[in-house]
C-alpha positions as CSV (number, residue, x, y, z in Angstrom):
1,X,29.6,-7.0,-71.9
2,X,27.9,-6.2,-75.2
3,X,24.3,-6.3,-76.0
4,X,23.9,-8.7,-78.9
5,X,20.1,-8.4,-79.2
6,X,18.4,-7.8,-82.5
7,X,19.2,-4.5,-84.1
8,X,16.5,-4.8,-86.7
9,X,16.6,-4.3,-90.4
10,X,18.6,-1.5,-91.8
11,X,15.7,-0.1,-93.7
12,X,15.4,1.0,-97.3
13,X,18.8,0.9,-99.0
14,X,20.4,-0.6,-95.9
15,X,21.2,-3.9,-97.5
16,X,23.2,-4.5,-100.6
17,X,22.4,-6.6,-103.7
18,X,24.8,-8.2,-106.1
19,X,24.0,-10.3,-109.1
20,X,26.3,-13.3,-108.5
21,X,24.8,-16.7,-108.8
22,X,23.7,-17.7,-105.4
23,X,23.9,-21.5,-105.4
24,X,22.0,-23.1,-108.2
25,X,19.3,-20.5,-108.4
26,X,21.2,-17.7,-110.0
27,X,19.1,-14.9,-108.5
28,X,20.5,-11.8,-106.9
29,X,21.7,-12.3,-103.4
30,X,20.3,-9.6,-101.0
31,X,22.0,-8.9,-97.6
32,X,19.3,-6.9,-95.8
33,X,21.1,-7.0,-92.4
34,X,24.7,-7.3,-93.6
35,X,26.0,-4.4,-91.4
36,X,24.2,-5.8,-88.3
37,X,25.6,-9.3,-88.8
38,X,29.1,-7.9,-89.4
39,X,28.9,-5.7,-86.3
40,X,27.9,-8.6,-84.1
41,X,30.6,-10.8,-85.5
42,X,33.3,-8.1,-85.0
43,X,32.2,-7.5,-81.5
44,X,32.2,-11.3,-80.8
45,X,35.7,-11.5,-82.3
46,X,36.9,-8.7,-80.0
47,X,35.2,-10.3,-77.0
48,X,37.0,-13.6,-77.9
49,X,40.3,-11.8,-78.0
50,X,39.6,-10.5,-74.4
51,X,38.8,-14.1,-73.3
52,X,42.2,-15.2,-74.7
53,X,43.8,-12.5,-72.6
54,X,41.8,-13.7,-69.6
55,X,43.2,-17.2,-70.0
56,X,46.7,-16.0,-70.5
57,X,46.3,-14.0,-67.3
58,X,45.1,-17.1,-65.4
59,X,41.7,-15.6,-64.6
60,X,39.1,-17.7,-62.8
61,X,37.7,-20.6,-65.0
62,X,34.1,-19.8,-64.1
63,X,34.6,-16.2,-65.3
64,X,36.1,-17.4,-68.5
65,X,33.3,-19.9,-69.1
66,X,30.6,-17.2,-68.6
67,X,32.4,-15.0,-71.2
68,X,32.7,-17.9,-73.6
69,X,29.0,-18.5,-73.3
70,X,28.4,-14.8,-74.2
71,X,30.5,-15.1,-77.3
72,X,28.8,-18.3,-78.3
73,X,25.4,-16.5,-77.9
74,X,26.6,-13.6,-80.0
75,X,27.7,-15.9,-82.8
76,X,24.4,-17.8,-82.7
77,X,22.4,-14.5,-82.8
78,X,24.4,-13.4,-85.9
79,X,23.5,-16.8,-87.5
80,X,19.8,-16.3,-86.7
81,X,19.8,-12.9,-88.3
82,X,21.6,-14.3,-91.4
83,X,19.1,-17.2,-91.5
84,X,16.1,-14.9,-91.3
85,X,17.6,-12.8,-94.2
86,X,18.2,-16.0,-96.2
87,X,14.7,-17.3,-95.7
88,X,13.1,-13.9,-96.4
89,X,15.1,-13.3,-99.6
90,X,16.6,-16.4,-101.0
91,X,14.2,-19.1,-100.0
92,X,11.1,-17.0,-100.9
93,X,12.6,-16.7,-104.4
94,X,13.4,-20.4,-104.5
95,X,9.8,-21.3,-103.5
96,X,8.5,-18.9,-106.2
97,X,10.6,-20.7,-108.8
98,X,10.1,-24.2,-107.4
99,X,13.9,-24.5,-106.7
100,X,13.9,-27.7,-104.7
101,X,17.7,-27.8,-104.6
102,X,17.9,-24.4,-102.9
103,X,15.4,-25.5,-100.3
104,X,17.4,-28.7,-99.7
105,X,20.5,-26.6,-99.3
106,X,18.8,-24.6,-96.6
107,X,17.8,-27.7,-94.8
108,X,21.5,-28.9,-94.8
109,X,22.7,-25.5,-93.7
110,X,20.2,-25.4,-90.8
111,X,21.4,-28.9,-89.7
112,X,25.0,-27.7,-89.6
113,X,24.1,-24.5,-87.8
114,X,22.1,-26.4,-85.1
115,X,25.0,-28.8,-84.2
């Protein structure tokens, strides 16, 4: 079982910035915790593959459900880190520039994430 807890920010220079238009705002998009999010998702993907093998091997349903819950938690945690980055970087910028569309987009994204 993997530990999917917070790994924290990568520190100075740990994120990457690129100048593509991010939605309607056009500001640089900063990925402060990109490596941490990718690592979590890759571990969740590997874990999911092992669950598929469990099902193919006719393992106990209760065991499989516990492992599925762990993958779901890992994906949710990756989403939380991504959301924190988005709020810290993109939404702060949107508020500073009174970009109501960007703030509305975040609201829609949060609704989808919470389903």
